[in-house]
TORPA-4810 file (N, C-alpha, C, O; in nm, 3 decimals):
<nodes>
NODE_1_-5.249_2.249_-2.976_-5.186_2.147_-2.873_-5.207_1.994_-2.935_-5.296_1.952_-3.009_M
NODE_2_-5.098_1.930_-2.877_-5.087_1.789_-2.893_-5.112_1.697_-2.772_-5.072_1.715_-2.657_L
NODE_3_-5.192_1.586_-2.822_-5.220_1.503_-2.671_-5.184_1.351_-2.707_-5.204_1.296_-2.815_T
NODE_4_-5.133_1.301_-2.604_-5.107_1.170_-2.598_-5.164_1.098_-2.479_-5.162_1.144_-2.365_D
NODE_5_-5.223_0.966_-2.516_-5.293_0.903_-2.384_-5.207_0.769_-2.343_-5.164_0.694_-2.430_K
NODE_6_-5.189_0.750_-2.231_-5.109_0.623_-2.205_-5.203_0.548_-2.100_-5.284_0.600_-2.022_G
NODE_7_-5.170_0.403_-2.121_-5.246_0.329_-2.003_-5.130_0.215_-1.974_-5.036_0.172_-2.040_H
NODE_8_-5.186_0.184_-1.836_-5.075_0.054_-1.769_-5.184_-0.017_-1.706_-5.259_0.038_-1.625_F
NODE_9_-5.197_-0.156_-1.747_-5.290_-0.227_-1.688_-5.230_-0.298_-1.539_-5.151_-0.392_-1.542_D
NODE_10_-5.266_-0.254_-1.443_-5.201_-0.292_-1.311_-5.313_-0.287_-1.212_-5.408_-0.209_-1.219_T
NODE_11_-5.293_-0.388_-1.106_-5.423_-0.382_-1.005_-5.373_-0.274_-0.899_-5.431_-0.259_-0.792_P
NODE_12_-5.268_-0.204_-0.935_-5.233_-0.107_-0.819_-5.241_0.016_-0.885_-5.149_0.096_-0.865_N
NODE_13_-5.333_0.049_-0.962_-5.371_0.185_-1.044_-5.382_0.304_-0.941_-5.316_0.407_-0.959_S
NODE_14_-5.462_0.291_-0.840_-5.503_0.383_-0.739_-5.375_0.421_-0.659_-5.346_0.536_-0.626_E
NODE_15_-5.310_0.319_-0.635_-5.181_0.352_-0.549_-5.075_0.423_-0.621_-5.003_0.503_-0.561_K
NODE_16_-5.059_0.398_-0.754_-4.956_0.481_-0.822_-4.994_0.606_-0.865_-4.914_0.696_-0.886_Y
NODE_17_-5.157_0.618_-0.883_-5.192_0.760_-0.914_-5.170_0.850_-0.768_-5.122_0.963_-0.773_L
NODE_18_-5.200_0.801_-0.671_-5.158_0.869_-0.568_-5.022_0.904_-0.530_-4.993_1.011_-0.478_Q
NODE_19_-4.952_0.826_-0.554_-4.767_0.820_-0.549_-4.737_0.914_-0.659_-4.665_1.008_-0.624_Q
NODE_20_-4.775_0.913_-0.787_-4.744_1.012_-0.864_-4.788_1.159_-0.832_-4.710_1.254_-0.843_L
NODE_21_-4.923_1.172_-0.791_-4.955_1.298_-0.763_-4.903_1.352_-0.626_-4.882_1.472_-0.611_C
NODE_22_-4.885_1.268_-0.533_-4.807_1.336_-0.420_-4.648_1.378_-0.445_-4.591_1.474_-0.392_K
NODE_23_-4.597_1.293_-0.531_-4.457_1.342_-0.552_-4.442_1.458_-0.636_-4.341_1.527_-0.623_H
NODE_24_-4.540_1.492_-0.731_-4.517_1.587_-0.811_-4.561_1.707_-0.736_-4.507_1.812_-0.771_F
NODE_25_-4.651_1.714_-0.636_-4.719_1.811_-0.542_-4.601_1.900_-0.490_-4.611_2.022_-0.473_A
NODE_26_-4.482_1.823_-0.466_-4.370_1.879_-0.405_-4.298_1.982_-0.509_-4.216_2.060_-0.461_H
NODE_27_-4.325_1.987_-0.647_-4.269_2.072_-0.712_-4.376_2.156_-0.822_-4.337_2.259_-0.876_K
NODE_28_-4.498_2.107_-0.846_-4.578_2.182_-0.923_-4.714_2.177_-0.889_-4.737_2.084_-0.812_V
NODE_29_-4.822_2.251_-0.921_-4.960_2.243_-0.882_-5.014_2.107_-0.919_-4.993_2.060_-1.031_A
NODE_30_-5.086_2.038_-0.822_-5.152_1.903_-0.821_-5.302_1.908_-0.771_-5.320_1.958_-0.660_V
NODE_31_-5.386_1.874_-0.825_-5.518_1.843_-0.767_-5.552_1.688_-0.782_-5.543_1.631_-0.891_E
NODE_32_-5.585_1.636_-0.689_-5.613_1.473_-0.689_-5.715_1.413_-0.589_-5.723_1.454_-0.473_H
NODE_33_-5.776_1.332_-0.629_-5.860_1.245_-0.543_-5.814_1.094_-0.541_-5.701_1.062_-0.578_D
NODE_34_-5.900_1.008_-0.498_-5.848_0.850_-0.511_-5.827_0.789_-0.640_-5.756_0.691_-0.662_N
NODE_35_-5.905_0.864_-0.738_-5.932_0.802_-0.873_-5.889_0.886_-0.995_-5.863_0.840_-1.106_T
NODE_36_-5.886_1.020_-0.955_-5.836_1.105_-1.088_-5.733_1.212_-1.001_-5.726_1.220_-0.878_N
NODE_37_-5.660_1.287_-1.097_-5.572_1.358_-1.083_-5.512_1.444_-1.202_-5.500_1.399_-1.316_G
NODE_38_-5.467_1.605_-1.152_-5.429_1.668_-1.269_-5.287_1.740_-1.220_-5.283_1.813_-1.121_T
NODE_39_-5.185_1.713_-1.292_-5.056_1.761_-1.260_-5.026_1.864_-1.374_-5.041_1.852_-1.495_I
NODE_40_-4.968_1.991_-1.281_-4.932_2.094_-1.406_-4.788_2.066_-1.445_-4.701_2.115_-1.372_A
NODE_41_-4.754_1.998_-1.544_-4.632_1.997_-1.599_-4.621_2.131_-1.671_-4.716_2.198_-1.710_L
NODE_42_-4.483_2.163_-1.683_-4.450_2.291_-1.758_-4.494_2.315_-1.905_-4.520_2.427_-1.949_G
NODE_43_-4.499_2.183_-1.987_-4.534_2.205_-2.109_-4.653_2.207_-2.152_-4.686_2.257_-2.259_M
NODE_44_-4.766_2.124_-2.032_-4.886_2.134_-2.018_-4.958_2.046_-1.923_-4.884_1.984_-1.848_G
NODE_45_-5.082_2.026_-1.909_-5.147_1.939_-1.791_-5.121_1.812_-1.824_-5.106_1.783_-1.942_P
NODE_46_-5.113_1.718_-1.726_-5.119_1.573_-1.718_-5.224_1.553_-1.652_-5.238_1.607_-1.542_A
NODE_47_-5.341_1.456_-1.716_-5.417_1.402_-1.618_-5.417_1.244_-1.598_-5.402_1.168_-1.693_T
NODE_48_-5.432_1.206_-1.482_-5.428_1.076_-1.461_-5.557_1.000_-1.405_-5.638_1.064_-1.337_V
NODE_49_-5.576_0.875_-1.430_-5.714_0.814_-1.390_-5.681_0.693_-1.361_-5.606_0.629_-1.435_H
NODE_50_-5.740_0.638_-1.233_-5.731_0.499_-1.205_-5.878_0.434_-1.191_-5.964_0.450_-1.105_A
NODE_51_-5.876_0.357_-1.303_-6.019_0.270_-1.293_-5.993_0.129_-1.307_-5.917_0.084_-1.392_T
NODE_52_-6.062_0.050_-1.213_-6.046_-0.079_-1.217_-5.878_-0.116_-1.223_-5.792_-0.074_-1.145_G
NODE_53_-5.860_-0.196_-1.326_-5.713_-0.241_-1.333_-5.659_-0.177_-1.401_-5.567_-0.234_-1.458_G
NODE_54_-5.679_-0.037_-1.434_-5.581_0.046_-1.521_-5.577_0.191_-1.486_-5.671_0.265_-1.457_T
NODE_55_-5.427_0.221_-1.496_-5.398_0.361_-1.483_-5.366_0.417_-1.630_-5.282_0.378_-1.710_L
NODE_56_-5.473_0.534_-1.640_-5.431_0.603_-1.761_-5.402_0.756_-1.739_-5.449_0.831_-1.653_T
NODE_57_-5.310_0.783_-1.844_-5.245_0.930_-1.813_-5.256_0.993_-1.946_-5.230_0.924_-2.044_A
NODE_58_-5.293_1.118_-1.963_-5.298_1.204_-2.086_-5.233_1.323_-2.077_-5.261_1.402_-1.987_E
NODE_59_-5.148_1.345_-2.159_-5.037_1.449_-2.132_-5.046_1.546_-2.265_-5.025_1.495_-2.376_V
NODE_60_-5.073_1.662_-2.255_-5.091_1.776_-2.350_-4.964_1.884_-2.374_-4.918_1.944_-2.277_T
NODE_61_-4.920_1.902_-2.483_-4.790_2.007_-2.497_-4.820_2.097_-2.614_-4.926_2.079_-2.673_A
NODE_62_-4.741_2.189_-2.654_-4.775_2.269_-2.761_-4.668_2.217_-2.908_-4.661_2.274_-3.017_P
NODE_63_-4.592_2.089_-2.859_-4.533_2.051_-2.989_-4.472_1.923_-2.959_-4.452_1.891_-2.842_N
NODE_64_-4.435_1.834_-3.074_-4.407_1.679_-3.045_-4.288_1.656_-2.950_-4.278_1.554_-2.882_A
NODE_65_-4.205_1.749_-2.951_-4.068_1.752_-2.883_-4.115_1.751_-2.732_-4.092_1.654_-2.660_E
NODE_66_-4.185_1.869_-2.685_-4.237_1.865_-2.537_-4.339_1.768_-2.523_-4.352_1.722_-2.409_E
NODE_67_-4.422_1.721_-2.622_-4.512_1.608_-2.580_-4.431_1.469_-2.552_-4.479_1.380_-2.482_L
NODE_68_-4.317_1.462_-2.609_-4.239_1.347_-2.595_-4.179_1.353_-2.446_-4.185_1.261_-2.365_A
NODE_69_-4.119_1.484_-2.424_-4.081_1.499_-2.272_-4.195_1.493_-2.182_-4.166_1.482_-2.063_D
NODE_70_-4.330_1.499_-2.214_-4.428_1.483_-2.103_-4.436_1.345_-2.070_-4.422_1.303_-1.955_A
NODE_71_-4.461_1.269_-2.172_-4.451_1.101_-2.165_-4.340_1.053_-2.094_-4.365_0.986_-1.993_R
NODE_72_-4.218_1.074_-2.124_-4.097_1.041_-2.055_-4.102_1.089_-1.898_-4.055_1.017_-1.810_Q
NODE_73_-4.157_1.208_-1.871_-4.159_1.233_-1.741_-4.263_1.150_-1.655_-4.233_1.117_-1.540_I
NODE_74_-4.397_1.114_-1.715_-4.465_1.030_-1.637_-4.413_0.863_-1.634_-4.426_0.785_-1.540_I
NODE_75_-4.357_0.838_-1.757_-4.307_0.706_-1.753_-4.184_0.691_-1.659_-4.170_0.581_-1.605_D
NODE_76_-4.091_0.790_-1.633_-3.971_0.768_-1.583_-4.001_0.764_-1.419_-3.935_0.701_-1.337_R
NODE_77_-4.113_0.845_-1.391_-4.158_0.862_-1.253_-4.250_0.735_-1.205_-4.239_0.686_-1.092_H
NODE_78_-4.333_0.693_-1.293_-4.384_0.582_-1.278_-4.309_0.442_-1.261_-4.347_0.349_-1.189_L
NODE_79_-4.215_0.443_-1.327_-4.098_0.335_-1.331_-4.037_0.316_-1.195_-3.993_0.207_-1.157_A
NODE_80_-4.035_0.437_-1.115_-3.989_0.428_-0.960_-4.089_0.369_-0.875_-4.060_0.311_-0.770_R
NODE_81_-4.221_0.386_-0.925_-4.312_0.347_-0.813_-4.355_0.184_-0.861_-4.396_0.107_-0.775_F
NODE_82_-4.343_0.145_-0.990_-4.388_0.028_-1.022_-4.289_-0.069_-1.050_-4.318_-0.160_-1.127_A
NODE_83_-4.160_-0.064_-0.992_-4.048_-0.129_-1.045_-4.069_-0.297_-1.017_-4.010_-0.389_-1.072_F
NODE_84_-4.181_-0.303_-0.907_-4.190_-0.453_-0.874_-4.268_-0.525_-1.000_-4.258_-0.646_-1.020_R
NODE_85_-4.341_-0.443_-1.080_-4.421_-0.505_-1.175_-4.354_-0.501_-1.332_-4.408_-0.503_-1.442_E
NODE_86_-4.212_-0.494_-1.291_-4.128_-0.463_-1.429_-4.158_-0.357_-1.526_-4.119_-0.356_-1.643_D
NODE_87_-4.235_-0.262_-1.467_-4.297_-0.151_-1.563_-4.168_-0.074_-1.648_-4.058_-0.054_-1.596_F
NODE_88_-4.200_-0.038_-1.780_-4.099_0.011_-1.840_-4.152_0.152_-1.933_-4.077_0.245_-1.963_E
NODE_89_-4.277_0.142_-1.964_-4.344_0.256_-2.028_-4.494_0.231_-2.031_-4.536_0.116_-2.019_A
NODE_90_-4.569_0.325_-2.044_-4.691_0.320_-2.078_-4.730_0.302_-2.218_-4.661_0.352_-2.307_M
NODE_91_-4.857_0.222_-2.251_-4.876_0.201_-2.404_-4.928_0.339_-2.443_-5.037_0.380_-2.403_A
NODE_92_-4.851_0.407_-2.520_-4.907_0.574_-2.573_-4.964_0.558_-2.686_-4.924_0.472_-2.766_W
NODE_93_-5.072_0.644_-2.713_-5.141_0.667_-2.845_-5.170_0.803_-2.858_-5.220_0.869_-2.767_Q
NODE_94_-5.136_0.854_-2.986_-5.172_1.005_-3.005_-5.298_1.030_-3.042_-5.354_0.965_-3.130_S
NODE_95_-5.361_1.139_-2.967_-5.484_1.181_-3.019_-5.491_1.335_-3.049_-5.388_1.402_-3.037_T
NODE_96_-5.587_1.383_-3.081_-5.602_1.507_-3.104_-5.654_1.619_-2.984_-5.749_1.578_-2.918_E
NODE_97_-5.618_1.715_-2.960_-5.639_1.805_-2.826_-5.765_1.887_-2.885_-5.820_1.972_-2.816_A
</nodes>
């Protein structure tokens, strides 16, 4: 499995975590509280954390193509919620799962 971790510095990290989790809960299994969430994306789980002024997301997938899709899914949905902050994409880094 491949894993990428992204971060977005924002004073609204908890708000965006809640919006992401509630939005995805209409389509896939989601578990969340005020600062942590797990979203069951088709290619693998996405975990999101809100700490201080940072929202982080970790996506996991079996191959590079699906990992890129997972990053795009998170970025695309977050862009809808963070449009007032001119959000375009998280700063992503590859890690080993």
